C-alpha positions in Angstrom: -43.9 -9.0 -88.4 -43.6 -9.0 -92.2 -43.6 -12.2 -94.2 -40.1 -11.4 -95.5 -38.8 -12.3 -92.0 -40.0 -15.9 -92.6 -37.4 -16.5 -95.3 -33.8 -17.2 -94.3 -32.3 -15.4 -97.3 -33.6 -12.0 -96.1 -31.3 -11.9 -93.1 -27.6 -10.9 -93.2 -27.0 -11.6 -89.5 -27.5 -14.9 -87.6 -26.8 -16.0 -84.1 -26.5 -19.7 -83.6 -27.5 -21.6 -80.4 -28.4 -25.1 -79.2 -31.5 -25.7 -77.2 -30.7 -26.6 -73.6 -32.5 -29.0 -71.3 -33.5 -26.2 -69.0 -35.4 -24.5 -71.8 -37.9 -27.2 -72.6 -41.2 -27.8 -70.8 -43.3 -30.8 -70.0 -44.4 -31.0 -73.7 -40.7 -31.5 -74.5 -40.6 -28.3 -76.6 -39.0 -25.0 -75.9 -41.1 -23.1 -73.3 -42.6 -20.1 -75.1 -41.0 -17.4 -72.8 -37.5 -18.6 -73.8 -38.0 -17.5 -77.4 -37.9 -13.8 -76.4 -34.7 -14.5 -74.6 -33.3 -16.1 -77.8 -34.1 -13.0 -79.8 -32.7 -10.7 -77.1 -29.5 -12.7 -77.1 -29.4 -12.4 -80.9 -29.8 -8.7 -80.9 -26.9 -8.3 -78.5 -24.8 -10.2 -81.0 -26.2 -8.0 -83.8 -24.7 -4.9 -82.2 -21.3 -6.7 -82.0 -21.7 -7.5 -85.8 -22.0 -3.7 -86.2 -18.6 -3.4 -84.4 -20.3 -1.5 -81.6 -19.5 -1.9 -77.9 -23.0 -1.1 -76.9 -22.6 0.9 -73.7 -19.8 3.1 -75.0 -21.6 3.6 -78.3 -24.9 4.7 -76.8 -23.0 7.0 -74.5 -21.2 8.6 -77.5 -24.7 9.0 -79.2 -26.1 10.7 -76.0 -29.0 8.3 -75.7 -30.1 4.7 -75.3 -32.6 2.2 -76.7 -35.7 1.1 -74.8 -38.1 -1.6 -75.8 -41.5 -0.2 -76.6 -43.1 -3.4 -77.9 -42.2 -7.1 -78.3 -44.3 -9.5 -80.4 -43.8 -13.2 -80.9 -45.3 -15.2 -83.8 -45.3 -18.9 -83.2 -45.3 -21.1 -86.3 -43.4 -24.2 -85.0 -41.6 -25.6 -82.0 -38.0 -26.2 -81.2 -36.9 -29.2 -79.2 -34.1 -30.3 -76.9 -30.6 -30.2 -78.7 -31.9 -28.5 -81.8 -29.3 -26.3 -83.5 -31.1 -23.0 -84.2 -30.1 -19.9 -86.2 -31.7 -16.7 -85.0 -31.8 -14.1 -87.8 -32.1 -10.4 -86.9 -32.4 -7.4 -89.1 -33.3 -3.7 -88.8 -36.5 -3.5 -90.8 -37.5 0.2 -90.4 -36.3 3.4 -88.8 -38.7 6.2 -87.9 -38.0 9.5 -86.3 -37.3 8.2 -82.8 -38.2 4.5 -83.1 -36.8 1.5 -84.9 -38.2 -1.9 -85.7 -36.2 -5.1 -85.7 -37.5 -8.3 -87.1 -36.2 -11.7 -86.0 -36.6 -15.2 -87.5 -35.7 -18.4 -85.8 -34.8 -21.2 -88.1 -34.0 -24.9 -87.8 -31.9 -25.3 -90.9 -34.2 -23.7 -93.5 -37.4 -24.3 -91.6 -38.9 -21.1 -90.1 -40.2 -21.7 -86.5 -40.8 -18.5 -84.7 -40.8 -14.8 -85.6 -40.4 -11.7 -83.6 -40.9 -8.0 -83.9 -39.1 -5.7 -81.5 -39.9 -1.9 -81.4 -37.2 0.2 -79.8 -37.4 3.9 -78.9 -34.2 6.0 -78.8 -34.4 8.2 -75.7 -32.6 10.3 -73.2 -31.3 7.9 -70.5 -31.9 10.4 -67.7 -35.6 11.1 -68.5 -36.4 8.2 -70.8 -38.1 10.7 -73.1 -37.8 10.0 -76.8 -35.4 11.9 -79.1 -34.6 11.6 -82.8 -32.5 8.6 -83.9 -29.0 10.1 -84.5 -28.0 10.2 -88.2 -24.8 8.3 -87.4 -26.8 5.4 -86.0 -29.3 5.5 -88.8 -26.6 5.4 -91.4 -24.8 2.6 -89.6 -27.9 0.4 -89.4 -28.9 1.0 -93.0 -25.3 0.5 -94.1 -25.0 -2.8 -92.4 -28.3 -4.1 -93.9 -27.0 -3.0 -97.3 -23.9 -5.1 -96.9 -21.4 -2.3 -96.2 -18.3 -2.9 -94.1 -18.5 -1.9 -90.4 -14.8 -1.1 -89.8 -11.8 0.6 -91.4 -8.1 -0.1 -90.6 -5.6 2.7 -90.9 -1.8 2.7 -90.5 0.5 5.5 -89.4 3.1 6.6 -86.9 2.8 7.1 -83.1 2.3 10.9 -83.6 -0.9 10.3 -85.6 -2.3 7.1 -84.0 -0.6 6.9 -80.6 -3.5 8.4 -78.6 -6.0 6.1 -80.2 -3.8 3.0 -80.0 -2.6 3.8 -76.5 -6.0 4.1 -75.0 -7.0 0.6 -76.2 -3.7 -0.9 -75.2 -4.1 0.6 -71.7 -7.6 -0.8 -71.4 -6.6 -4.3 -72.5 -3.1 -4.8 -71.1 -2.9 -2.5 -68.1 -6.5 -2.5 -66.8 -7.7 -5.9 -68.0 -4.5 -8.0 -67.8 -2.8 -6.1 -65.0 0.4 -5.6 -66.9 2.5 -2.8 -65.3 2.5 0.5 -67.2 6.3 0.4 -67.2 6.3 -2.7 -69.3 3.6 -1.6 -71.7 5.3 1.4 -73.2 8.7 1.2 -74.8 11.0 3.1 -77.2 9.8 1.2 -80.2 6.4 3.0 -80.3 8.0 6.2 -81.6 9.6 4.5 -84.6 7.4 1.6 -85.8 4.3 1.3 -87.9 1.0 1.2 -86.0 -2.4 0.0 -87.2 -5.8 1.0 -85.7 -9.2 -0.4 -86.6 -12.2 1.8 -86.0 -15.9 1.2 -86.2 -18.2 3.6 -88.1 -18.6 5.8 -85.0 -14.8 6.3 -85.1 -14.3 4.3 -81.9 -11.0 2.3 -81.7 -11.8 -1.5 -81.7 -8.4 -3.1 -82.4 -4.7 -2.2 -82.7 -1.3 -3.6 -83.3 2.2 -2.6 -84.4 4.9 -3.8 -86.9 8.5 -3.5 -85.8 11.4 -3.1 -88.1 12.7 -6.3 -89.7 15.9 -8.0 -88.7 17.4 -10.3 -91.4 14.1 -10.2 -93.2 12.0 -11.2 -90.2 9.7 -8.6 -88.9 7.8 -8.7 -85.6 4.1 -7.9 -84.9 3.2 -6.9 -81.3 0.9 -5.1 -79.0 -2.1 -6.8 -80.6 -5.3 -5.7 -78.7 -9.0 -6.0 -79.4 -11.8 -4.3 -77.5 -13.0 -6.9 -74.9 -16.6 -6.7 -76.1 -15.8 -7.3 -79.7 -13.4 -10.2 -79.7 -14.0 -13.0 -82.2 -15.5 -10.5 -84.6 -12.6 -10.5 -87.1 -11.2 -7.2 -86.0 -7.9 -8.6 -84.8 -7.5 -10.6 -88.0 -8.1 -7.4 -90.1 -5.3 -5.6 -88.2 -3.0 -8.6 -88.7 -3.7 -8.6 -92.4 -2.9 -4.9 -92.9 0.4 -5.3 -90.9 1.4 -8.4 -92.9 0.7 -6.6 -96.1 3.0 -3.8 -94.9 5.7 -6.2 -94.1 5.3 -8.0 -97.4 5.4 -4.6 -99.3 8.8 -3.7 -97.8 10.3 -7.1 -98.7 10.2 -9.0 -95.4 10.3 -12.7 -95.8 8.7 -13.7 -92.5 6.6 -12.3 -89.6 7.1 -13.4 -86.0 5.1 -12.6 -82.9 5.1 -13.5 -79.2 1.6 -14.9 -78.7 -0.1 -15.2 -75.3 -1.0 -18.8 -74.9 -4.7 -17.9 -74.6 -4.5 -16.5 -78.2 -2.4 -19.3 -79.7 -5.3 -20.8 -81.6 -6.3 -17.4 -83.0 -2.9 -17.0 -84.6 -2.8 -20.6 -85.7 -6.0 -20.0 -87.7 -4.1 -17.1 -89.4 -1.3 -19.5 -90.5 1.2 -18.9 -87.7 3.2 -21.9 -86.4 4.7 -22.3 -82.9 8.4 -22.0 -82.7 10.7 -22.9 -79.8 9.7 -23.3 -76.2 7.2 -21.4 -74.3 8.2 -18.5 -72.0 6.7 -16.0 -69.6 6.4 -12.3 -70.3 4.9 -9.9 -67.7 3.8 -13.0 -65.8 1.8 -14.3 -68.7 2.6 -17.6 -70.6 3.7 -16.9 -74.2 4.9 -18.8 -77.3 6.8 -17.4 -80.3 4.9 -18.0 -83.6 6.0 -17.4 -87.1 4.5 -17.2 -90.6 6.3 -17.1 -93.9 5.3 -14.3 -96.3 4.8 -15.4 -99.9 
């Protein structure tokens, strides 16, 4: 582990956690084996920060990552109820291997470091193979501060296959909404938005219906189940709101599932009227004025 990993400012990515009772030992400090779990949890979140659904992404890259070596450097101890920030960064990429460095901090105090060496390999034989250029570019881009997603808009003819696949996965397969209720005549005429990661995989989608009396309607908002709370839905919402504003709409409305009400509230939407059920799921209408 390099000394750069001991300084908080050298990490772009952090995973926050609180030490639980089950993780401390008779010395009243975190048992040493749990630190490796902390870093493993952080690197799972690191992949989400890259907008990568891990299993699907590795399948598309025709390989997988296997741990070759894990090293822990103990400098200090964490205790029960400590709030910890686990930094993670890709430090080096070789031909078939990559090195990740982790730093565990209590506020600005460095406690524990970690070095994880992974090998990119064929899942069937577990024999090493070169790190794909797409993955190499993605990792170096993230560490350089580059964006991990793009959002494009278009009609159903151009984006329907991409948007439809994610909507089917979220609404039909995950939420058990009947196919007959998911697809309607609006798809062919409205504006669609699709967010993609840097592998080209669809991670979020939504659509903007035509306005009535200056009020437009956003619907069919869906985010890949492994990447929720990553800002991807908000990015799609922003693009659709900008499109509504550009055409002169004065307000945007949507029918929010109750489970997503707080998400839309954080984006400035306000509940309107009474709740109702749609496809057997509780909903509430929400609105936001466009300025």
